[in-house]
DRENDO-182857 format. One record per residue (C-alpha): residue number from 1; x, y, z. Coordinates in steps of 0.001 Angstrom, whole numbers, plus 524288, in hexadecimal, padded with zeros to 5 digits. Last residue first. Layout:
BEGIN
{site NUM,{X,Y,Z}}
...
//
This chain:
BEGIN
{site 501,{FA141,3CAD9,3560D}}
{site 500,{F938F,3D0BB,355C9}}
{site 499,{F936A,3D0CB,34707}}
{site 498,{F8A92,3DB34,3414C}}
{site 497,{F7D79,3D8E5,33B2A}}
{site 496,{F75AC,3DF82,33050}}
{site 495,{F6E8B,3EC42,32EDE}}
{site 494,{F6066,3E81D,3304B}}
{site 493,{F58AC,3F2FB,336C9}}
{site 492,{F4A70,3EF49,33876}}
{site 491,{F3FF6,3F92F,33510}}
{site 490,{F37A9,40174,33DD7}}
{site 489,{F40B5,40D45,33E5A}}
{site 488,{F4BE2,4114C,346CF}}
{site 487,{F4397,410DB,35313}}
{site 486,{F36B8,409A0,353C2}}
{site 485,{F2E93,40C1A,35FD8}}
{site 484,{F2D2C,40496,36CAF}}
{site 483,{F2413,40AC9,37675}}
{site 482,{F26C0,40F5C,38490}}
{site 481,{F2870,41D85,380BF}}
{site 480,{F32D3,4199F,3770C}}
{site 479,{F3911,40C56,37685}}
{site 478,{F40B8,40AD3,36A20}}
{site 477,{F401C,40115,35F18}}
{site 476,{F4A6A,3FC65,3558B}}
{site 475,{F4B68,3F327,34A0D}}
{site 474,{F54A6,3E7A4,347DA}}
{site 473,{F5909,3DF00,33CCC}}
{site 472,{F6540,3D643,33CBB}}
{site 471,{F5F5A,3C8FD,33FC4}}
{site 470,{F6AA0,3C065,3447E}}
{site 469,{F6E46,3B2F5,33ED9}}
{site 468,{F682D,3A5E0,34167}}
{site 467,{F6866,3A1FF,332E9}}
{site 466,{F5A32,39DAD,332EE}}
{site 465,{F54A9,3A8AA,33B0D}}
{site 464,{F5A91,3B42C,333E0}}
{site 463,{F50F0,3BDF6,33A4A}}
{site 462,{F4AAC,3C95B,33379}}
{site 461,{F4510,3D390,33CB4}}
{site 460,{F38D2,3D070,3443E}}
{site 459,{F2A1C,3CEAE,34289}}
{site 458,{F2B43,3D101,333F4}}
{site 457,{F237B,3C497,33044}}
{site 456,{F2BBC,3BC05,3390A}}
{site 455,{F3883,3C324,33521}}
{site 454,{F4183,3B878,3303F}}
{site 453,{F4CEE,3BDA7,3287B}}
{site 452,{F5240,3AFD5,325E1}}
{site 451,{F4BF8,3A26A,32751}}
{site 450,{F52EC,39774,31FF3}}
{site 449,{F578B,39060,32C25}}
{site 448,{F495D,3900B,33089}}
{site 447,{F45A8,38811,3248A}}
{site 446,{F4F90,37D73,32829}}
{site 445,{F4B32,37CF8,3364E}}
{site 444,{F3D1D,37B9D,331DC}}
{site 443,{F40BD,370CD,32854}}
{site 442,{F477D,36916,33302}}
{site 441,{F3CA9,36A55,33CE7}}
{site 440,{F3312,365EA,3328E}}
{site 439,{F2956,36D52,329EB}}
{site 438,{F2975,36895,31BD2}}
{site 437,{F1A74,367EC,31B33}}
{site 436,{F19BD,376B9,31DAF}}
{site 435,{F2797,37C52,31CD5}}
{site 434,{F2304,38A62,31AD6}}
{site 433,{F18CB,388FE,325A8}}
{site 432,{F2349,3845B,32F20}}
{site 431,{F2C58,38F6B,32B14}}
{site 430,{F2250,39A01,32D51}}
{site 429,{F1D73,3937C,33992}}
{site 428,{F2AD2,39312,33F93}}
{site 427,{F2E37,3A0F0,33B5C}}
{site 426,{F21F4,3A675,341D2}}
{site 425,{F2547,39EFB,34E75}}
{site 424,{F3335,3A4A0,34E3D}}
{site 423,{F2D75,3B200,34BFA}}
{site 422,{F24C3,3B0B3,357EE}}
{site 421,{F30BB,3ACB0,35FE1}}
{site 420,{F37DB,3B87A,359B5}}
{site 419,{F2DCF,3C252,35E16}}
{site 418,{F2C3B,3BBD9,36B55}}
{site 417,{F3A9E,3BDED,36DBB}}
{site 416,{F3897,3CC9F,36D05}}
{site 415,{F2C1E,3CE3C,374AA}}
{site 414,{F1D65,3CEF0,37304}}
{site 413,{F16A7,3D25C,38005}}
{site 412,{F0F36,3C846,38777}}
{site 411,{F01DC,3CD12,38B95}}
{site 410,{EFA77,3C183,38690}}
{site 409,{F034F,3B5C1,38386}}
{site 408,{EFCED,3AD49,3791D}}
{site 407,{EF418,3B785,37344}}
{site 406,{EFC8F,3C367,37566}}
{site 405,{F07A6,3BC55,36F3E}}
{site 404,{EFE96,3BA4F,363AF}}
{site 403,{EFC91,3C8DC,36187}}
{site 402,{F0A68,3CCE0,3642D}}
{site 401,{F1035,3C2E6,35ABB}}
{site 400,{F0650,3C618,3503C}}
{site 399,{F097A,3D494,351F1}}
{site 398,{F17CE,3D1A7,3503A}}
{site 397,{F14DF,3CA96,343A6}}
{site 396,{F0C5A,3D5B1,33E74}}
{site 395,{F15BF,3E0DB,3420F}}
{site 394,{F0DCD,3EC23,346EB}}
{site 393,{F1859,3F20A,34F39}}
{site 392,{F1850,3F2FE,35E17}}
{site 391,{F1E46,3E582,35F95}}
{site 390,{F2AA4,3E9D9,358D6}}
{site 389,{F2E5D,3E258,34C97}}
{site 388,{F3A33,3D987,34F4C}}
{site 387,{F48D8,3DB08,34F88}}
{site 386,{F4946,3E550,35A4A}}
{site 385,{F52E2,3EFAD,35E83}}
{site 384,{F4DF5,3F685,36AA6}}
{site 383,{F4F85,404F6,36E72}}
{site 382,{F4D1A,4092E,37C4A}}
{site 381,{F4845,41744,37CD9}}
{site 380,{F3F38,4152C,38827}}
{site 379,{F44F4,40B48,391B2}}
{site 378,{F453A,4141C,39DB7}}
{site 377,{F3767,41973,39AE8}}
{site 376,{F3196,40C99,39F3A}}
{site 375,{F3B3B,4017E,3A0C9}}
{site 374,{F3244,3F6DD,3A628}}
{site 373,{F26EC,3F8FE,39CF3}}
{site 372,{F2F77,3FAEB,390BA}}
{site 371,{F386A,3EF3B,39337}}
{site 370,{F2CD4,3E6FE,39747}}
{site 369,{F2616,3E9D0,38A39}}
{site 368,{F31EA,3E3D1,3831D}}
{site 367,{F3A4B,3E8F2,37817}}
{site 366,{F4583,3E9A3,381BB}}
{site 365,{F4AAE,3DC2D,37DCF}}
{site 364,{F49F1,3E003,36F50}}
{site 363,{F585C,3E4D4,36FB6}}
{site 362,{F5BBA,3F1B9,37613}}
{site 361,{F617B,3FED0,372C2}}
{site 360,{F61FC,40A76,37BA1}}
{site 359,{F6569,41558,37260}}
{site 358,{F691C,42390,374FC}}
{site 357,{F6B92,41FB6,382D1}}
{site 356,{F632B,42557,38DB2}}
{site 355,{F6987,4280A,39AB2}}
{site 354,{F6253,42F31,3A5AE}}
{site 353,{F681C,426A2,3B024}}
{site 352,{F5B38,4209C,3B45D}}
{site 351,{F5707,41F28,3A67B}}
{site 350,{F630C,41764,3A334}}
{site 349,{F6128,40E97,3AF18}}
{site 348,{F5344,40C50,3AAB8}}
{site 347,{F57E3,408D5,39D2C}}
{site 346,{F61A1,3FEE1,3A27B}}
{site 345,{F5736,3F88A,3AB1D}}
{site 344,{F4DA4,3F7D0,39FCD}}
{site 343,{F5804,3F0B0,397F0}}
{site 342,{F594C,3E71D,3A32D}}
{site 341,{F4AA8,3E47A,3A22B}}
{site 340,{F4BFF,3E288,39374}}
{site 339,{F563E,3D7CA,39429}}
{site 338,{F63CE,3DB16,38FCE}}
{site 337,{F6C15,3E01F,3846F}}
{site 336,{F6DED,3EEBB,386CD}}
{site 335,{F7213,3F860,37C1B}}
{site 334,{F748B,4069A,37F40}}
{site 333,{F77B0,4119A,375AF}}
{site 332,{F7C3B,41F6E,37983}}
{site 331,{F8686,41C71,38396}}
{site 330,{F8D33,42857,389AA}}
{site 329,{F972A,4203E,390BF}}
{site 328,{F9363,425D3,39DEB}}
{site 327,{F84AB,424FB,39B09}}
{site 326,{F85DF,416BA,3972E}}
{site 325,{F8E57,413D7,3A333}}
{site 324,{F8430,41A01,3ABF4}}
{site 323,{F79CE,4114F,3A572}}
{site 322,{F8186,40532,3A901}}
{site 321,{F83A5,409EA,3B6E9}}
{site 320,{F751A,40C5C,3B88F}}
{site 319,{F710C,3FEAD,3B468}}
{site 318,{F6E05,3F9B4,3C230}}
{site 317,{F6727,3EC8A,3C200}}
{site 316,{F7253,3E36E,3BD7D}}
{site 315,{F6E83,3D504,3BE74}}
{site 314,{F6E82,3D395,3AF5A}}
{site 313,{F7CE0,3D7DE,3AFE0}}
{site 312,{F7F82,3E2C9,3A5EC}}
{site 311,{F8930,3E04D,39AF0}}
{site 310,{F9078,3EBB5,394E8}}
{site 309,{F945F,3F17A,387B4}}
{site 308,{F9667,3FFF9,3891D}}
{site 307,{F9ED5,4085F,37FD7}}
{site 306,{F9773,4016C,374DD}}
{site 305,{F99AC,405F6,366D3}}
{site 304,{F900B,40579,35B9A}}
{site 303,{F933C,40771,34D57}}
{site 302,{F8E39,3FAE2,346A6}}
{site 301,{F99EA,3F20C,349AB}}
{site 300,{F98A2,3F5F4,35816}}
{site 299,{F8AF6,3EFF3,3575E}}
{site 298,{F9047,3E22F,35486}}
{site 297,{F9A17,3E279,35F99}}
{site 296,{F9004,3E793,36929}}
{site 295,{F868A,3DCD5,36570}}
{site 294,{F90B2,3D26F,36795}}
{site 293,{F94F7,3D850,37496}}
{site 292,{F86F6,3D81D,37938}}
{site 291,{F84D8,3CA37,374C5}}
{site 290,{F9095,3C4F4,37C19}}
{site 289,{F8D29,3CCB3,3883D}}
{site 288,{F7F37,3C7C8,38806}}
{site 287,{F8273,3B987,38667}}
{site 286,{F816E,3B65F,394FE}}
{site 285,{F7FE8,3C214,39E06}}
{site 284,{F8259,3D0BB,39E83}}
{site 283,{F75C2,3D72C,39A44}}
{site 282,{F7A4B,3E005,38F2A}}
{site 281,{F7E68,3EE2C,38DAA}}
{site 280,{F833F,3F418,38107}}
{site 279,{F86E2,40248,38113}}
{site 278,{F87F5,40B81,37573}}
{site 277,{F8FBA,4181F,3730E}}
{site 276,{F9494,415CC,36511}}
{site 275,{F86A5,415DF,36008}}
{site 274,{F85C1,42399,365BA}}
{site 273,{F8FBE,42898,35BF6}}
{site 272,{F89DF,42140,35036}}
{site 271,{F7C52,426A9,351ED}}
{site 270,{F7172,4238B,35B81}}
{site 269,{F671C,41D6C,352CC}}
{site 268,{F6E8D,4194E,34683}}
{site 267,{F7A20,413F0,34E55}}
{site 266,{F711B,40C5F,35785}}
{site 265,{F68D6,40711,34C26}}
{site 264,{F7519,40218,34565}}
{site 263,{F792F,3FB65,3521C}}
{site 262,{F6C1E,3F3E8,35255}}
{site 261,{F6A77,3F179,343BF}}
{site 260,{F77F4,3EAFF,3431A}}
{site 259,{F72F0,3DE68,348B5}}
{site 258,{F7C3E,3D64A,35054}}
{site 257,{F83C5,3CA0E,34C99}}
{site 256,{F8AB9,3BE9E,352DA}}
{site 255,{F7EEE,3BD5E,35BE5}}
{site 254,{F76C5,3B72C,35180}}
{site 253,{F6807,3B90B,35399}}
{site 252,{F5C2E,3B566,34BBB}}
{site 251,{F4F05,3B7CC,351CF}}
{site 250,{F485D,3AC09,34C1B}}
{site 249,{F52EE,3A3DF,3531B}}
{site 248,{F54B3,396CC,34C15}}
{site 247,{F5741,38979,351CB}}
{site 246,{F5901,37CCF,34A58}}
{site 245,{F67AB,37E49,34808}}
{site 244,{F6A2A,38290,3560B}}
{site 243,{F7558,38C60,35532}}
{site 242,{F6C1B,39770,359A3}}
{site 241,{F6845,38FB3,3654E}}
{site 240,{F7668,38D2D,3696A}}
{site 239,{F7A09,39B56,36721}}
{site 238,{F6FDF,39F5A,37103}}
{site 237,{F63C4,3A809,3706F}}
{site 236,{F5C63,3A314,36475}}
{site 235,{F506A,3AB49,36151}}
{site 234,{F41BC,3A968,35FFD}}
{site 233,{F4538,39BB4,35C48}}
{site 232,{F41F4,39387,3507D}}
{site 231,{F468B,38622,355A2}}
{site 230,{F44CC,37ADA,34C5A}}
{site 229,{F47B4,36DFA,353F0}}
{site 228,{F5171,3652F,34D83}}
{site 227,{F52D5,35CD7,35980}}
{site 226,{F6150,35FC5,35B23}}
{site 225,{F5FA3,36DDD,357A0}}
{site 224,{F5532,37092,361CE}}
{site 223,{F5CA7,36959,36C60}}
{site 222,{F695D,37001,368D7}}
{site 221,{F632E,37D77,36ACA}}
{site 220,{F5AB4,37A71,37674}}
{site 219,{F63D4,37F8B,380D9}}
{site 218,{F6A31,38AA7,378DF}}
{site 217,{F5D44,391FC,37A83}}
{site 216,{F6129,396F3,387F6}}
{site 215,{F59DE,3A3F8,38718}}
{site 214,{F4E8A,39D4E,38010}}
{site 213,{F4651,3A1BA,374A6}}
{site 212,{F3D20,3991D,36CFE}}
{site 211,{F3506,39E2E,3619B}}
{site 210,{F3230,390FF,35B14}}
{site 209,{F3673,382FE,35DE9}}
{site 208,{F3315,37910,3538B}}
{site 207,{F2B50,36C5D,35181}}
{site 206,{F285C,36AC4,35FFA}}
{site 205,{F27EA,35FC8,369E2}}
{site 204,{F33E9,35758,3690D}}
{site 203,{F3E4E,361A8,36690}}
{site 202,{F36B7,36AAA,36F4D}}
{site 201,{F3968,36258,37B1C}}
{site 200,{F4877,362DD,378BB}}
{site 199,{F46BD,37159,375F1}}
{site 198,{F4092,37374,38335}}
{site 197,{F4B41,36C69,38A4D}}
{site 196,{F5611,373C1,3830F}}
{site 195,{F5046,380F8,38605}}
{site 194,{F4E81,37D33,3945E}}
{site 193,{F5C87,378A5,39512}}
{site 192,{F612A,385A7,38F9D}}
{site 191,{F58DB,38D0D,3995B}}
{site 190,{F4F7D,3988E,398C1}}
{site 189,{F447A,38F51,39BB3}}
{site 188,{F4351,3896D,38DC2}}
{site 187,{F3485,389C1,38F74}}
{site 186,{F2D4D,382E5,3848D}}
{site 185,{F2147,386E0,37D10}}
{site 184,{F1AD6,37CD4,37420}}
{site 183,{F13B1,3831C,36894}}
{site 182,{F0A03,37CD9,35F63}}
{site 181,{F0864,38241,3519C}}
{site 180,{EFCDA,37DEE,34985}}
{site 179,{EFE56,373F5,33E6E}}
{site 178,{EF6EE,37444,33181}}
{site 177,{F0361,37524,32982}}
{site 176,{F080E,3805F,331F3}}
{site 175,{EFC4D,3872A,3382F}}
{site 174,{EF00D,385A5,33053}}
{site 173,{EE8D0,3901A,337A8}}
{site 172,{EF477,399FC,33798}}
{site 171,{EF02C,3A4E8,3406D}}
{site 170,{EEBCC,39DEA,34D09}}
{site 169,{EF6DC,393E1,34D0C}}
{site 168,{F00CF,39DED,34908}}
{site 167,{EFCDD,3A7EA,3533C}}
{site 166,{EFCB2,39E98,35E67}}
{site 165,{F09E7,3990C,35AB6}}
{site 164,{F0F28,3A6E5,358E4}}
{site 163,{F0AC5,3AAC2,366A4}}
{site 162,{F10CB,39E83,36C9E}}
{site 161,{F1D7D,3A19F,3660C}}
{site 160,{F1C83,3AFA5,36B03}}
{site 159,{F1A3C,3AB26,378F0}}
{site 158,{F25F8,3A212,3784B}}
{site 157,{F2EDE,3ACEE,37403}}
{site 156,{F2999,3B68D,37E0E}}
{site 155,{F2B80,3AC5E,388BF}}
{site 154,{F3A15,3AE46,3866F}}
{site 153,{F3E75,3B1D6,3944E}}
{site 152,{F314E,3AEE0,39A69}}
{site 151,{F371D,3ACB4,3A7CA}}
{site 150,{F450D,3B1F1,3A8C6}}
{site 149,{F4CD2,3A82E,3B102}}
{site 148,{F458E,39CCB,3AA93}}
{site 147,{F3847,39A7C,3A450}}
{site 146,{F335B,39DC9,396C1}}
{site 145,{F3FAC,39CC8,38E98}}
{site 144,{F3B26,3983B,3813A}}
{site 143,{F3867,38B65,37A40}}
{site 142,{F2E39,38C56,36FA0}}
{site 141,{F28AB,380B7,368BD}}
{site 140,{F21BA,37D84,35C14}}
{site 139,{F1775,37315,359B6}}
{site 138,{F118A,371B7,34BF6}}
{site 137,{F03BD,36D16,34DD5}}
{site 136,{EF884,3659E,347BF}}
{site 135,{EFD81,35996,3407D}}
{site 134,{F0976,359A4,349A3}}
{site 133,{F165F,360E8,3490E}}
{site 132,{F1F4F,362A3,35505}}
{site 131,{F283B,3571E,35193}}
{site 130,{F2332,351D1,344C9}}
{site 129,{F168A,351A3,33CD3}}
{site 128,{F193D,351C9,32E3C}}
{site 127,{F1709,35C8D,32453}}
{site 126,{F171B,35660,3170E}}
{site 125,{F0D57,35F3C,31033}}
{site 124,{F0CA7,36BFB,317A3}}
{site 123,{F0E77,3742C,30B76}}
{site 122,{F145F,3811E,30EFB}}
{site 121,{F0D12,38A33,317DF}}
{site 120,{F076D,3971B,31393}}
{site 119,{F0B64,3A04D,31E72}}
{site 118,{F018A,3AA23,32397}}
{site 117,{F03C8,3B7E6,31EEB}}
{site 116,{F0CE8,3C099,326B8}}
{site 115,{F165C,3C55F,31C51}}
{site 114,{F0B10,3C7BE,312CC}}
{site 113,{F069B,3D36A,31B2A}}
{site 112,{EF813,3D51E,3193E}}
{site 111,{EF27B,3D07F,3262E}}
{site 110,{EFECC,3D41C,32D8A}}
{site 109,{EFD28,3E2A6,32A49}}
{site 108,{F09AE,3E792,32466}}
{site 107,{F172A,3E703,32AE1}}
{site 106,{F1DF3,3F3E0,32DC1}}
{site 105,{F27D5,3F6AA,32364}}
{site 104,{F3415,3EEAF,32117}}
{site 103,{F4251,3F2E7,31FC8}}
{site 102,{F4E5F,3F156,32801}}
{site 101,{F58FD,3FBB8,326D1}}
{site 100,{F648F,3F3E5,321FE}}
{site 99,{F642A,3ED9E,314C5}}
{site 98,{F5F8C,3E0A0,319AC}}
{site 97,{F5277,3E6BE,31CA3}}
{site 96,{F4962,3E16D,326E1}}
{site 95,{F3C3B,3E6DC,329F9}}
{site 94,{F36D2,3D9C1,32D7C}}
{site 93,{F2957,3DBE9,32747}}
{site 92,{F2AB0,3CEDA,320AD}}
{site 91,{F3688,3D3A0,31936}}
{site 90,{F3D81,3C6C7,31945}}
{site 89,{F36EF,3BAC3,31F35}}
{site 88,{F4293,3B213,31C94}}
{site 87,{F3A2B,3A5F8,31CFA}}
{site 86,{F2FC1,3AA27,31383}}
{site 85,{F284D,39E80,30E7A}}
{site 84,{F2118,39CBB,31B0A}}
{site 83,{F1AC0,3AA4C,319AB}}
{site 82,{F191E,3AE4F,327B4}}
{site 81,{F0CB3,3AEF1,32EEE}}
{site 80,{F0154,3B7D5,331DF}}
{site 79,{EF3A7,3B2C2,32EAE}}
{site 78,{EED3D,3BDF6,3356A}}
{site 77,{EF6A4,3C838,339FA}}
{site 76,{EEFB9,3CE24,34594}}
{site 75,{EE9FD,3C092,3485F}}
{site 74,{EDDC3,3C1C6,3509B}}
{site 73,{EE06B,3BA17,35CD6}}
{site 72,{EDEF0,3AB4F,35D84}}
{site 71,{ED36C,3A65C,36542}}
{site 70,{ED4E8,398CA,35F6D}}
{site 69,{EE1FE,392DB,35C21}}
{site 68,{EEB29,39CF7,361F2}}
{site 67,{EF3EB,392B8,367F8}}
{site 66,{EF311,385BD,360A6}}
{site 65,{EFA1A,37E0B,36B45}}
{site 64,{F0379,38585,373D4}}
{site 63,{F0BBE,37BAD,37B45}}
{site 62,{F1248,37EAE,387FF}}
{site 61,{F0969,3766B,39042}}
{site 60,{EFDC5,37C49,38952}}
{site 59,{EFFD9,38AB2,38674}}
{site 58,{EF457,3905D,37EFA}}
{site 57,{EFB07,39D92,37DA6}}
{site 56,{EEF44,3A4C6,38325}}
{site 55,{EEFC4,39C82,38F81}}
{site 54,{EFE20,39F5D,390F0}}
{site 53,{EFBFF,3ADEF,39009}}
{site 52,{EF06D,3AE21,398F3}}
{site 51,{EF8D3,3A82A,3A3A2}}
{site 50,{EF61C,39AB1,3A932}}
{site 49,{F0429,39639,3A8DB}}
{site 48,{F03C2,38ED3,39C1A}}
{site 47,{F0F63,38600,399B4}}
{site 46,{F1C9D,3883B,39376}}
{site 45,{F2423,37BC0,390E1}}
{site 44,{F30F1,3795C,39797}}
{site 43,{F2CF5,36C4B,39D2F}}
{site 42,{F29ED,3716C,3AAF9}}
{site 41,{F1CB8,376DA,3A684}}
{site 40,{F2235,3846F,3A4DD}}
{site 39,{F1F15,39208,3A9EE}}
{site 38,{F1E3D,39E88,3A203}}
{site 37,{F228F,3AC6D,3A54F}}
{site 36,{F212E,3B7CE,39C10}}
{site 35,{F21BB,3C214,3A6A0}}
{site 34,{F30D4,3C241,3A589}}
{site 33,{F2F4F,3C7F5,397CF}}
{site 32,{F3C9A,3C67F,3916A}}
{site 31,{F404B,3CC83,38445}}
{site 30,{F4E2C,3C85F,38277}}
{site 29,{F5A27,3CE48,37C5A}}
{site 28,{F5ADD,3D053,36D89}}
{site 27,{F68A5,3D512,36ABD}}
{site 26,{F6DC5,3C794,368C7}}
{site 25,{F64C3,3BCE3,36D6E}}
{site 24,{F6EEC,3B8D9,3776C}}
{site 23,{F6909,3C41D,37F48}}
{site 22,{F5EBA,3BA2D,38315}}
{site 21,{F66CA,3B4EA,38DBD}}
{site 20,{F6850,3C24C,393F1}}
{site 19,{F5F48,3C212,39FE6}}
{site 18,{F6038,3B334,3A049}}
{site 17,{F6E71,3B39E,3A4BB}}
{site 16,{F79D7,3AB37,3A05D}}
{site 15,{F789A,3AB66,39178}}
{site 14,{F7FD9,3A141,389D5}}
{site 13,{F89F7,3A7D0,38130}}
{site 12,{F862A,3A8F8,37328}}
{site 11,{F8CF3,3A0C0,368E7}}
{site 10,{F9145,3A779,35C63}}
{site 9,{F89D8,3A7B6,34FF5}}
{site 8,{F8DF5,3A9C2,34222}}
{site 7,{F8727,3B1D7,337DC}}
{site 6,{F87E8,3AD3F,329B9}}
{site 5,{F7965,3AA72,328E6}}
{site 4,{F762B,3B75D,32F49}}
{site 3,{F72DE,3BF4C,3234F}}
{site 2,{F7614,3CDCE,322EB}}
{site 1,{F6A45,3D43A,31CF0}}
//
């Protein structure tokens, strides 16, 4: 596997429109559910709004205390947890293979799989109470965009962190050195100032931040670093956050590089000739143009060519002219970096003109129930590259996420950023248990820097968290008859990285 320690980073432009802010997470897009709307108490903390979901989560002024204690669901992977002595997490059902075509069979039953046994904590002797740690609890925080121009923008990340907290407290009776997890949920309000304000509070209130995702995450970067606050994020969106020395994206992204697995899949699927007839559309705002050009440059090095590279204004409703251009230029492969609802619009325009490319390839944004329900037959045939185990598969860690999400937020679907927020919480408890009596903010940050090939028990492809590089492994699923099915095999493809310069 090409290691990322030697990779360099370049600043990302600040995004100018919410619809494409999350495109700064290179090639990953956003999974937005506008129905996931929360209100705040005026201090940036999420409060209960009387819904069944909030009641189930045990929200109390933004703080979840011992969620899942009493009335906990049957645990489909009883005693599940990471081995705290294994930081790199290699081969834990991840399906990765540094040699090229990723390996890894379907995970075994959670009850017998050694990769998901409960952690045996290190000696707790010497553990001292400190910011966020009392005799009974270890308080963590999650600051994600809940309110703002797109309500519920990253509610999925906060929901997943709540779900893991409930799971851990119910499934690990002794917690971490006898202490249960306590979660404070903050609302960064889709605003840099909001992100900074919440992290200023968190510095004084929590031991570490876990699973956060914010479109303007540059706001709290310096604040987190200055107060030495560990920040194990679902993902870092801006250069400033990625440069923060105490902040780590569990989905590791470095926009200087792009994964070869994607263009290699295109060439293998449609052939070398059709791979030369590709189009790359993107929502034309903020950092999207920069990221699109970088991805195009990288994919050209793997045999693709792009007669069409074009931005589309987010305000554009009529996509017919774009489809006409695809037909005129005899385009066989179409990429589109945008929100899922705009992808639906493109597919509907294609259907109206009777145009079906050999491959319509999308990032995990379209792996969303709303994409399928809104698009109907028009979106059938969409292929998505994903770096985590599909929700339809019997992956033990994914099933844990889905089960406990259903407990704290009934009816809420599992989504992309939720996977990596759950993974961040899993990583936090793994490292905290490993440190035991030596647990401090400083020691947690030091241990996180050592993390490589993190998979959260095979929940997702290996991620070089500590070095802040780019995970190179992807697999592919295709929408057929309204259902997502594997295409190109069920293993990850890990064929290295190409420079986007």
